[in-house]
N, C-alpha and C positions, 0 to 999 in steps of 0.2 A: 504492500500499497503505499503512496505518497500521498501525504500530509501538505497541505500550504495553506499562511497565516499571512495577512494582511493585513498589518497596526494604521487603523485611519483615524483623521481629526476626529470621528464623532462614532465610529461602528468599529470594531473587529468582528474581519470574513476570515471563512475557513473554506477549503474547499481540498477535499477529500476522494482519490480516481482508488478504488480495489478494482484492481485485474482481474483477481476470482470469480467476483460477480460479476463484474463490469459495473458498479454501479456510481453514482457520482454524488458522496455526501457534502451537503453544504452546513454552516451555522454561523450565527449572526448572534453578538454580544456588545451590550455598548463599551468602551473604550475606556479602559482605569489608569487616565495620565498618569496617579501616583504612583502605580506598579502596576507597568504597559502586560506586565508577562500574568498577571492576576485576569484580568479579560481575554487575555491570549488562551490559556486551558480551557478559560471558561467556557470559548467559543468551539473550541474542537471539544469539548464534551459536549455539547449543543451540537454540532455535527454528528453523533454517533461514534465517528471515527474512534479506532482503539490507536496508542502510539504505538503499544508493543508489537503491532503486525507492522508499523508503517517501520522502513528502509529509509526513506527519504523525509523531511520535514523541510520545509521549502519558506524561507521567512521573509517578508520586509515588513518597512516599520515607517515610519513619520518620526523616530526618534531623533536624528540628526539634524533635521531641516528645523524642527521645533525647537529645539535645544539653542540653533545657532538664532534665529530670529526671537527666540526670549532671552537671549545673552542669559544663558544660566549653565556653561561650559566648565570647563577647570580654567584654573589661576593658570594660566601660561605665557611663555618665556621666548623671546624671538632671542637667535645670534646669528647673527651675518655678519662680512663681508665690512671694514674698518671705511667708513664713510655710509653706509649705505641702511642707516635702520631706520630712517624715515624715510625711506621707498614704500611703505607699508599704507602711510598714511597720504606722502605726495598724491599716489595714485597716476592718472593718464592728466591730470592739471584740467580734464575736460570741464565744462561747465552745460549739462545738458539742458537745462533750462534758464539762455541767459537772462531773459527780463522776471526773474520768478526775488520775487524780494526775500520769500521763507525758504529760498533752496539751502538743506544743510546737506555736506557733504556725507557718506557715507563712513558708519561709526568703526573703530578699530575697532577688532577683539582684543587685543595686546594691547598697553596699553602703554605711550613714553617709557617710561619708567623700568618695565620689565623689557625692553628692549637691547641688548646686547650686542657690539662691536667687536671682533677680533682680526688683527692682522694679520691678514694671509690675501692674494690675490692670485690668481688665472687671467690668461688672457681670453680672445674671443674663438681661440683654437684648444684651449685647455690649457695650453703652456705655463708652466709654473714661474709667475713673477715675485712674490713673496713668500717663499716658503712658511709651511702651517706649524707653528710653534708649538709643540706638545707642551711644554711646561706653562705657558699661557692662557691654552686651551684647559689644562685641569686645573686653573686656578680661576679660570674663569667658571667651569663647570661648579663648584666648592660655593662659588660667590652665589651664583644659583638657587643651590641648593641651600643657605640659608634664606632666602627670602620665600620659601617656604611654598615654591611653587611645585603643580602635580605634574606639569607636562611643557615639553622642550617645545620647539621647531626651529630648525636647521635649512636655511639658505645663504650659501653661498652665491657670489657671483660666478655664474659662466658656469657650476656643475653641473649645466643639461650635458653639456661635453667632456665633461670630466668631475664625476663623482668622488675623488680619493680622499678629497678635504674634507666631505661633507661625512664621507662613509666611519672617516677618523673621528671626527668631533662626535658622531652617531656614539660611535663606542666607548669612547672615553664619558659621555655621561652615565652611560648605562656602566661602569664602573665604576663610577663614582657615588652613584646613588640606583640602583637598579628598580628601586620603585618609580622610577621616572618612567614618564610614559613619551618616547622619544621617538621624531616623525623627520626627515629627511626628505628635500623638497625631491632629489631623484630617484626616488622612490615611488614618486607618485607624476611627476609629467620632467620629462628632461625635454622640453622646447624653449626657446631661447627670450619669454615676458618675463620677466625679469618680478615685474607688479603683479601679475599674475599668478605667477608664482610662488610666491611669497603671499597674498590671500589667500593662497589656496590650500598652501604647506600650515600655516597659523591656525585655519579652520579646521585643519585634519587634527591637529595638535589639541585644541580647543575641546573636540568634541570626543578625543581619543581615549580618554579613563575613562568618560561615561559608557561609551560602546565598549571597550572592554571585558568593563563589570556588569554590562548587560549582557553578551554573547556567552561569557562564561557565566550568568546565572539562570540563560534559559537553556544552553548543555546542562548545567548539572539538575535543574528542577525540571528537563524532561525524561533524564533519566531515574529521579526518580518515581517519575509519571510509568516508565517501562520503556521509555524511548529504545532500540539499540542500535538504529541507521543514525545515517549523517546530518546534519546538519547544513543546510547551503545559504546563503543568501543573496539575495536579487541586487541587485547593480543597480546605477543610472542610465546602464547601457543598455538593459535590457537580461543583461543573462546572470547567471547563477556565477557563485566562488565559492568554495571554502571558507569557514569562518577565521582561518590564520590569515588570509588573505584579506578579508572584512576587514577583520580588527588593523592593520598595516595602515588599509587603504579606506577607511571607514567614509571618508566624505565623499567614497561612492555611494555611497546609502541615496543620495539625499534625494533622488525622486523613484526609490524602487517601487512604490507602489504603485504610479504613474506608468514608468517605463515597464512594467510588468502586463498589465492590462494594455499596451501597446505591439508587447509582445505575441500577446493572447489573439488581438485582431488582427494581425500580420498571418498568424498560424491558420485560421477561421478564413480571411482573405484566399489564400493558397489554397484553402481547399473547396473553395467556389470558386478559384481562377481569376477573381479580382486582384490586381496587384497596384490600384490607388484608391490609394483610402485615407478616410481624416477618421481620426478614436477622438468621439468627442466623449470626456469623463467627466460625468456632475456628481459629484457629496458631499455630503455634509457639509463641506467650508469652503471647497474650493469647484470650478469649471478647468478643464485641459484643455490643449488640440493639439495634435503631434499630427501629422499626416506621413504616409508611406507611401513609394513612389514607386513603380515597378518592381513592387516587392521588399524594398529597404525602406527602413524608418529614419527621418531624415534626423543626422545627427547635427549637432553644438561645437561652435569652437570653443565658442565662448559663452559663460552663465554666469549670470548676477542673479544674488540670493537677495531677493528682496526688491528686484528690479532692475531697470538699466539705470536708472537716475541717482539714487542714492546706493543699492544695493552693494554684495560684496564679491568682488571675480573670485568664479573655483575655474579651474583651467582642469578638467577631468572630463573622458570620452563621455558625451552624456546623451542623449535623445534629446530633440529641439524640442522639447515640449514647451508650450506656452498657457500658462495659468491666471485665470481672472480669482478676483475672492466673491466669487456666484455659488453660493452652494446652495441646500436646502436653508442652513442653520443661518446662512446669513442674513444679516440684523437691518430691516425696515426703518428709518426713524425722519423726522423734516430736520432740515438744518436752514439759517436763515430765514426762520419762520414758515415758510410753501413752500419750501425744494424740498422735495422727494428723494430720496437716497438708498438705494439696497448695498449692501456692505462696503467695505470689506472687511468689517469686522461679522464676527460670526457666533452663535448661539454656543458649537460649538455642541459636544458632549454633556458638556453638566456648566450651567443648569440645561440647555436645551430649546428648542423650540417652546411657545409656551404651549402645543398643546401637548408636550409631552407630562406636563404634569409632575415639571421636577422643579419650578421655581422661578423659570423663564417670564419676564416680564418683558420684552419688547418683541413687537413682532417679528415673524420673521419669511420667509418664502416658502416653507413648508404649511403656516400658518395660513399665510394666502391661496395654497391648495388644498386645505381641508377648507375654508369659506367658501370656494367657490364648485368643491362638491367632487371635485379632479380626485382626491384623499378619499378612500374611504375610512372613516374614524374606525370600524369595529375590524378591519383587519389589515392594518397597519401590522408588516412583520407577521404576517400570516394571523393574525390575531393574538399573536403573542405579548405585542404592549398598544392595547387602545389609547386613542387619541383624544383628549377636551375640546371637542370643536368648540364648545360655549365661552372656553376659556381668551381662545383663540383670535372670537370673535370679537371679546370683549375688548381684549389688548388692541387689537388691531381700529377700533372706534373709538377707541379713546384716546391714542397717537398717533395713528393715522388720518381716517376717515373725517371724523369731526370737526377737527382744527382748517381739515381743508372743505372743507363743507361737501363732502360725498356721501351715499350711502355705501355701506362698510364692500358690498361688491365691486363698485366700484372703487373704492381705493385697494382691493384686492389683486383685481384685473390689472393696475397700475403698476403695482409690486412686479408682478409676472412679465408686463410688458418691459418693463427696465433689467432686471435679470437677464431676459432672451436678447436684449441690445448687448448688456455687457459678454454675454457668453457667445455670442455673435461675435463680437469681435476680438473672441480669442481665438477664433476659427480662423477669422482675418487676417490676422497677425503669424499663421502659417502657413497661410494660403497666397493671399494677392499681395501679402508684404513678400513673400520672395517669389513673386513672378509667377504663381500657379493662379488658374482658373478653378473653385473651388466647383465651378458644376460640371467637372471632369472626373468629379470624384463621388464615391461613394461612400457619406457618415457612417458611421458604427459608432452608437449610444451605449454606453453602457455607466457604472456607477450607479447607487440607489435612485436619484433625480435623474439620472438622463433620460429613460426612454420616457418622463413625465415630459419633458421640455422639447427637446429634438425635432418634434414636427412644428414647433413654431422658429428653433434656430433654422432648419433647413427651408422653411418661407425665408425668412429672413435673406439667406443666402439666395436662392433659388435653385438648390441644393435637388434634384429629382430624384436620389435614389437613398434609402436609408437600409441598415440592418440592427437589428437588435439581436444580439447574441444570448443562450441558453443564460440564466441567473446572471442577467447583467447588475446584479445588485450585490455580486459576491464575483463578481467577473475580474477584478483585479490578482487576485487570489487564485481562481481558473487560470487567468494568465498567466499565473507561477509553474501552472504542470504542465503548460504546453511550453513553454521558454526554452531556452539550449542552455547547455554550461557556455562562458565566452570572456572571455579575456581580449582585452585592447592591449597596445602598444604603441607608444610616439615617440620620435625623436625629430629633432631639426636639424636641418642639412641642406644650407642654403646654396645654393647651385643651379646658375641657368643652365636653359638644353643644351642652349649651344657649347658648353663646353666638353661635351661628349664623353662627362664623366659614368656614364651605365652602369658600369658594372660595378662603379662604389656604390651608384643606388637599390642597383640589384642586391649586392652582398646586404645593407644597412635589412632592407626587408628579407632576405632570410635570416637575419641575426632576428628581429621583429619575433620574426614568425614561430624560431625557436623560443623565444623568452613566452609567448605564450602557450607555447604547448604545453613546455614544463610546470606553468604554470595550473594550466587548465589537471594535471594527470598526477598533480600533489596531491594525492593522498583522497580522490575524489570519486565519484562514480566514475567508476569505467566508461569508454562515451562510444557507439557504435562506430563513429564515422569522426571525422574532421574536416570544417571548412574554412578552408582565406580568403579571407576579404585585404583589399590592399589598395588607399586611398593614398591621397597627398595635398595637404594646402598648397596653392599656387597661386602665381601671379603673374600679370605683364612684367617685365623690368621697369623699374621707375615707379609702381602703386606700391602701395603701404599695407592694403588690407587681400585677403585672401581669397578663395573658393574653393570648397573641399572636390578634389576629382576623382571617380574610380578610374586607378590605372590598374591595364591588364597586365598577364603574366610575363616572362623571363623579359626584360628591360635591354638583353643584351641582343636581342632581336630588331633587326632596323623596320620591320613591319609595327611593332608592339612601339618603339621611339616617336614613329610620326602620328598615333592613335594617340601620344599621349595631350601631342599639341591641340588633334583635331578636340580630344575631349574637352579641353581648358574651354579653345573655343563657344563649342556647345553650350557647358553651362555659363558661363559669362552670359551669354547673351540670352538663354531664359532669366538668369537673376536679374540683368540690369537690362532685359532690350536691345545689346549691342555687345560687339567682341571687335575683336584687332588679328585679324591671321594674319596681317602681314607683321606685327608687331615680336620680338623677341620675348621669350618668360624663362620663369624661373621656378625653382622648386622648391621650398620654404621648410614645408614639415612632413616626414614620412610619416605612416600610419598603418599598422593591420593589425586586423580582426581576424583573429581566430575562436571558431563556435566546434563546439561539439554536440552531438544529438542524443536525449538520455530517455527511455519509452515516454509515451506519452499516453493521458486518455484518448480510449473510441468512444466516441457518444454515440450513444444504442441509437436504429432507428425507430421511427414510429410508426403507428399502421397508418397504413394509408384509406384517406376517408375523403370524402364527397366535396365539395367547393365551399356548400353548406356545413359554417359547423355544426356537431353533433347538440342533440337539446340537453345534454349534463354539459357540455359546454357552458353554458347561456345561468350565467348566476341571477339574473334580472334588468332593471333598467332603473335608471335616477339622472336626473337631471343636473345637468352636468354646463357648467356657464365657461363659453370658449372667450377666443380673441376678437368674434366680431360685434361680441354682443353681452346684455349682465344680467339677459334673460335665461334661465336655466332649458338647457333643450334636452330633451327624454335621451337618452344612449343605453344603448345596449352592453352589457358587463360581462365580459367574458372570462373564465377562469382558462388559464395557460397553459396546466396541467394537463386540462383535459382534452383539446387541442390535438385534432389526426395531422400529420403529413396532408401536402391540400388543401385543405380548410382557408377558406379567405374570408376576411373582416375587412369591409369596409366601414368607412366612418360616416359620422361621428358615434365612435364609439373607445370601448375602454376594456386591455384588456388586464387581466391581474395577473401576479403573482407575488409570495411571500415578502420578497424584500425589495420587488421594484413594482410599477403601473407603467404602461406601454398608453398614449392618449392618441387617437387616432380624429386627426381636424377632418370637417367637412368634403370628401372628394379622397383622402385618402384610401390608399389601400392596401391589407398586408396578405400575404401571401406565408403561410406555414412551411416551411419546407426538410426534407427528410428527416435533417436531425432534429429539430423545432426553431430553429434558426426563423425570425421575420423578417420578411422582405419586403419593404415597404417601396410603394410607390406614392410620392407626393404630390399633392394635386398644385398645381401652381396659378397663382395669377388669382 
């Protein structure tokens, strides 16, 4: 048995696959922020999965991203080359909002008094200019220990091409203070961006002690509960690694849950012959979007935790996921007297929306859906968590509707419209701002609230096709069961194409691939096969910024060399609507991704039915308020688990399941395929 667990901001989800019976087991429990493993193992029990029968426990968590955003990591020090301790605070000296009088730069995780310098220096070729001073390094290590720090980040200039000084500094720190968590930048990134590498290693060290303790507790408690199999951790690139690798590069867990959902959507897309997908994940706290093009998820070169304007730069291989603070728990409030805002503040899991009955007082998107009768208060989470519709109505009337002079239904509809516009903007950021037309893609909706809002988002963007997978409310966990083992390696190698150093480039690619294979085979589940993908950050000579280009195999061949330039021109044309085939180009950074397949669940086939759903699937009818009216429209309500392959449901209608609800607007048409996926044609205009 394989068990996957995803700790989100509001709920903890579990998906387990038993190959003996072919059953997919699902569990959900409220996230327990003070003791994450408590909610995790409770959710496993809720699913009915037996830990003692599992040979693999796959895990993703919001632990890292929340710790950084809430600034509750370890007391951390930074050691860097003499003269460079302020690079972390200076950053790129850019001002994204030039005319914002209240603009504030990012706040470093490490204060200046804990940033230390060592008198050593390498040049840009990795050659030693100032030798590493062992005595000074040991004295510095002892001085840091006296400061009472828990973690140390090490970043030396040009260590991306020669990590010798960094490795020696780390060894000295571990000798002087074995209790410290020490992170060296070359272990995370071998790129030449000094500020981004500094910010990345600082964040990694900042959360390192917490993640190390958490993963140890996870494995220890799992062992006490009977787990004898391995624990694997989902990374921001969508792949799985062992806990040792995850503890060293814990910053890779930043987007583990959302990345797993993208991996799952990609696996489903391949099974349907769909290579171009937009993944739309809406949970209790945020809505996220990521593009899969040509069967490959888009990867991001830069990631700014907290947003580009004032966020912290993180330079790790990560899926290009765009996120907005629009979830089911996003709070609706009035600002400036009569201006209605939704999010980014969220009611979270505790106290949650008002309708949860846990002490929440501010109306949320979920409360608005309850008021509009889009959610059945009696059947939330399969009836395990009844909702208080009256409390939701009172809160929205007092805080939004009455101050605006509106009835409650119109105020609730306004909240939904604002949320839908915000979610559509997340999709635009992943598509139109990348030179892609969203109408050319299929929108995959998951997360507990994704299917409820996807039709409105698809209409906003004129996307004609929507796919709702099985168990969308558990889909990030299910995506972990569909994910591959994966590791990415990166190295800066700045060289013009005209220099003809193709053999050196090919050699580096082979070294990076060997590094990835070694990590994947280090104590992990044996892989059935390994596949290697090669990319490069490239640009025209004279440019500053790069584009990510897929690289063909064996660059010692003339045909492959010519193909590299052609691919650069094509990617640049798509991204910026122009290219320069006659201009010289250059490699900047070489990237390799190695993945290995592990056994995946096989979704059972549904019995074949007629286009008309069976009578047993119809739960009844209820009046639902849709976007074009505040008057309720009597609509049929179907139980998804009772639908058969080939059944067709035409909107307006609702399809309910234990952890999610799919809302079909008038004219929408949903067809159930052979494994239970909902393929929806969205009425346009």
